C-alpha positions as a Markdown table, in Angstrom:
| # | Residue | x | y | z |
|---|---|---|---|---|
| 1 | Unk | 6.4 | 25.1 | 44.7 |
| 2 | Unk | 4.3 | 26.7 | 47.3 |
| 3 | Unk | 1.5 | 24.7 | 48.9 |
| 4 | Unk | -1.1 | 26.7 | 47.0 |
| 5 | Unk | 0.6 | 26.0 | 43.7 |
| 6 | Unk | 0.6 | 22.3 | 44.3 |
| 7 | Unk | -3.1 | 22.3 | 45.3 |
| 8 | Unk | -4.0 | 24.4 | 42.2 |
| 9 | Unk | -2.0 | 22.1 | 40.0 |
| 10 | Unk | -3.7 | 19.0 | 41.4 |
| 11 | Unk | -7.1 | 20.5 | 40.8 |
| 12 | Unk | -6.1 | 21.4 | 37.2 |
| 13 | Unk | -4.8 | 17.8 | 36.6 |
| 14 | Unk | -7.9 | 16.2 | 38.1 |
| 15 | Unk | -10.3 | 18.4 | 36.1 |
| 16 | Unk | -8.3 | 17.8 | 33.0 |
| 17 | Unk | -8.3 | 14.0 | 33.4 |
| 18 | Unk | -12.1 | 14.0 | 34.2 |
| 19 | Unk | -12.7 | 16.0 | 31.1 |
| 20 | Unk | -10.7 | 13.6 | 29.0 |
| 21 | Unk | -12.7 | 10.6 | 30.4 |
| 22 | Unk | -15.9 | 12.5 | 29.9 |
| 23 | Unk | -15.1 | 13.4 | 26.3 |
| 24 | Unk | -14.0 | 9.8 | 25.5 |
| 25 | Unk | -17.2 | 8.6 | 27.0 |
| 26 | Unk | -19.3 | 10.9 | 24.8 |
| 27 | Unk | -17.5 | 9.6 | 21.7 |
| 28 | Unk | -17.9 | 5.9 | 22.8 |
| 29 | Unk | -21.6 | 6.6 | 23.5 |
| 30 | Unk | -22.1 | 8.1 | 20.0 |
| 31 | Unk | -20.4 | 5.1 | 18.5 |
| 32 | Unk | -22.6 | 2.7 | 20.4 |
| 33 | Unk | -25.7 | 4.7 | 19.5 |
| 34 | Unk | -24.8 | 4.6 | 15.8 |
| 35 | Unk | -23.9 | 1.0 | 15.8 |
| 36 | Unk | -27.1 | 0.0 | 17.6 |
| 37 | Unk | -29.4 | 1.8 | 15.2 |
| 38 | Unk | -27.4 | 1.2 | 12.1 |
| 39 | Unk | -29.2 | -0.8 | 9.4 |
| 40 | Unk | -26.8 | -2.1 | 6.7 |
| 41 | Unk | -27.7 | -1.0 | 3.1 |
| 42 | Unk | -26.0 | -0.8 | -0.2 |
| 43 | Unk | -23.1 | 1.7 | -0.2 |
| 44 | Unk | -24.2 | 4.7 | -2.3 |
| 45 | Unk | -24.8 | 8.4 | -1.7 |
| 46 | Unk | -27.5 | 7.9 | 0.9 |
| 47 | Unk | -28.0 | 8.5 | 4.6 |
| 48 | Unk | -26.9 | 5.0 | 5.5 |
| 49 | Unk | -23.5 | 5.5 | 3.9 |
| 50 | Unk | -23.1 | 8.9 | 5.7 |
| 51 | Unk | -24.0 | 7.2 | 9.0 |
| 52 | Unk | -21.5 | 4.4 | 8.4 |
| 53 | Unk | -18.8 | 7.0 | 7.5 |
| 54 | Unk | -19.8 | 8.9 | 10.7 |
| 55 | Unk | -19.3 | 5.8 | 12.8 |
| 56 | Unk | -15.9 | 5.1 | 11.2 |
| 57 | Unk | -14.7 | 8.7 | 11.8 |
| 58 | Unk | -16.0 | 8.6 | 15.4 |
| 59 | Unk | -14.1 | 5.4 | 16.0 |
| 60 | Unk | -11.0 | 7.1 | 14.8 |
| 61 | Unk | -11.7 | 10.0 | 17.1 |
| 62 | Unk | -12.1 | 7.6 | 20.0 |
| 63 | Unk | -8.7 | 6.0 | 19.1 |
| 64 | Unk | -7.0 | 9.5 | 19.2 |
| 65 | Unk | -8.7 | 10.2 | 22.5 |
| 66 | Unk | -7.2 | 7.0 | 24.0 |
| 67 | Unk | -3.8 | 7.8 | 22.5 |
| 68 | Unk | -4.0 | 11.3 | 24.0 |
| 69 | Unk | -4.7 | 9.9 | 27.5 |
| 70 | Unk | -1.8 | 7.5 | 27.1 |
| 71 | Unk | 0.5 | 10.4 | 26.2 |
| 72 | Unk | -0.7 | 12.4 | 29.2 |
| 73 | Unk | 0.2 | 9.6 | 31.5 |
| 74 | Unk | 3.7 | 9.5 | 29.9 |
| 75 | Unk | 4.0 | 13.2 | 30.5 |
| 76 | Unk | 3.2 | 12.8 | 34.1 |
| 77 | Unk | 5.7 | 9.9 | 34.3 |
| 78 | Unk | 8.4 | 12.2 | 32.7 |
| 79 | Unk | 7.6 | 15.1 | 35.1 |
| 80 | Unk | 7.9 | 12.7 | 38.0 |
| 81 | Unk | 11.3 | 11.4 | 36.7 |
| 82 | Unk | 12.5 | 15.0 | 36.2 |
| 83 | Unk | 11.5 | 16.1 | 39.7 |
| 84 | Unk | 12.9 | 13.0 | 41.3 |
| 85 | Unk | 16.3 | 13.4 | 39.6 |
| 86 | Unk | 16.3 | 17.1 | 40.4 |
| 87 | Unk | 15.7 | 16.4 | 44.1 |
| 88 | Unk | 18.5 | 13.8 | 44.1 |
| 89 | Unk | 20.9 | 16.3 | 42.4 |
| 90 | Unk | 19.9 | 19.0 | 44.9 |
| 91 | Unk | 20.7 | 16.7 | 47.9 |
| 92 | Unk | 24.0 | 15.6 | 46.3 |
| 93 | Unk | 25.0 | 19.3 | 45.7 |
| 94 | Unk | 24.0 | 20.2 | 49.3 |
| 95 | Unk | 26.2 | 17.4 | 50.7 |
| 96 | Unk | 29.1 | 18.0 | 48.3 |
| 97 | Unk | 31.1 | 19.9 | 50.9 |
| 98 | Unk | 30.7 | 17.2 | 53.6 |
| 99 | Unk | 31.5 | 14.1 | 51.5 |
| 100 | Unk | 31.8 | 11.3 | 52.3 |
| 101 | Unk | 28.3 | 11.0 | 53.6 |
| 102 | Unk | 25.8 | 8.2 | 54.1 |
| 103 | Unk | 22.5 | 8.1 | 52.2 |
| 104 | Unk | 20.0 | 7.6 | 55.0 |
| 105 | Unk | 17.4 | 5.8 | 52.9 |
| 106 | Unk | 19.8 | 3.3 | 51.1 |
| 107 | Unk | 22.7 | 3.2 | 53.5 |
| 108 | Unk | 25.1 | 3.8 | 50.6 |
| 109 | Unk | 28.3 | 5.7 | 51.4 |
| 110 | Unk | 29.1 | 8.5 | 48.9 |
| 111 | Unk | 32.6 | 9.6 | 48.5 |
| 112 | Unk | 33.4 | 12.9 | 46.8 |
| 113 | Unk | 34.2 | 11.1 | 43.5 |
| 114 | Unk | 30.8 | 9.3 | 43.7 |
| 115 | Unk | 29.0 | 12.6 | 44.2 |
| 116 | Unk | 30.8 | 14.2 | 41.3 |
| 117 | Unk | 30.1 | 11.2 | 39.1 |
| 118 | Unk | 26.4 | 11.2 | 40.0 |
| 119 | Unk | 26.0 | 14.9 | 39.5 |
| 120 | Unk | 27.6 | 14.7 | 36.0 |
| 121 | Unk | 25.2 | 11.8 | 35.2 |
| 122 | Unk | 22.2 | 13.8 | 36.4 |
| 123 | Unk | 23.4 | 16.9 | 34.4 |
| 124 | Unk | 23.5 | 14.6 | 31.3 |
| 125 | Unk | 20.1 | 12.9 | 32.1 |
| 126 | Unk | 17.9 | 15.9 | 33.1 |
| 127 | Unk | 18.0 | 17.7 | 29.7 |
| 128 | Unk | 17.1 | 14.4 | 28.0 |
| 129 | Unk | 14.2 | 13.9 | 30.3 |
| 130 | Unk | 13.1 | 17.5 | 29.7 |
| 131 | Unk | 13.3 | 16.9 | 25.9 |
| 132 | Unk | 11.2 | 13.7 | 26.2 |
| 133 | Unk | 8.6 | 15.6 | 28.2 |
| 134 | Unk | 8.3 | 18.3 | 25.5 |
| 135 | Unk | 8.1 | 15.7 | 22.7 |
| 136 | Unk | 5.5 | 13.7 | 24.5 |
| 137 | Unk | 3.5 | 16.8 | 25.3 |
| 138 | Unk | 3.6 | 17.9 | 21.6 |
| 139 | Unk | 2.4 | 14.5 | 20.6 |
| 140 | Unk | -0.5 | 14.7 | 23.1 |
| 141 | Unk | -1.4 | 18.1 | 21.7 |
| 142 | Unk | -1.5 | 16.6 | 18.1 |
| 143 | Unk | -3.8 | 13.8 | 19.4 |
| 144 | Unk | -6.0 | 16.5 | 21.0 |
| 145 | Unk | -6.3 | 18.3 | 17.7 |
| 146 | Unk | -6.9 | 15.1 | 15.7 |
| 147 | Unk | -9.5 | 13.9 | 18.2 |
| 148 | Unk | -11.4 | 17.1 | 18.0 |
| 149 | Unk | -11.3 | 17.4 | 14.2 |
| 150 | Unk | -12.5 | 13.8 | 13.8 |
| 151 | Unk | -15.2 | 14.2 | 16.5 |
| 152 | Unk | -16.7 | 17.3 | 15.0 |
| 153 | Unk | -16.6 | 15.8 | 11.5 |
| 154 | Unk | -18.2 | 12.6 | 12.6 |
| 155 | Unk | -20.8 | 14.4 | 14.6 |
| 156 | Unk | -21.7 | 16.7 | 11.7 |
| 157 | Unk | -21.9 | 13.7 | 9.4 |
| 158 | Unk | -24.2 | 12.0 | 11.9 |
| 159 | Unk | -26.5 | 15.1 | 12.0 |
| 160 | Unk | -26.5 | 15.4 | 8.2 |
| 161 | Unk | -27.4 | 11.7 | 7.8 |
| 162 | Unk | -30.3 | 12.0 | 10.2 |
| 163 | Unk | -31.6 | 15.0 | 8.4 |
| 164 | Unk | -31.2 | 13.3 | 5.0 |
| 165 | Unk | -33.4 | 10.4 | 6.2 |
| 166 | Unk | -36.4 | 12.8 | 6.1 |
| 167 | Unk | -35.7 | 13.5 | 2.4 |
| 168 | Unk | -35.1 | 10.0 | 1.1 |
């Protein structure tokens, strides 16, 4: 990647993480607001019941928000693992013709058989890591959708419950 691409990606990642924290904070603040002002009453078709339902749904949304952040961290870990192993494979392939060679960081001596064995292992590992990244990313997207659906539903129920208080 070029330097500009790396900088743009870092800005995107930072903005994305800040938005996730902000959105989770809004959900937590709504839950705190509802819990603070909630007055228990008999469960029936009344504003109190809608407010309780709103609180429960917003808690579920908050849970999905936390799970999404967890999955995003797992995606970053997977991407790091993929890049690290790709870099190792690249160095091994580059030194294949001059084997045996010494790894300057570890001091390990690589024979041509060691290089071939390591390259085969990395060829086996990299597709698995890529598959894990895609699965984890798909899971994060599901949590994104669920978080938003439950947030909007909880928020709408909260608004409806506040409006209904005027008519009860």
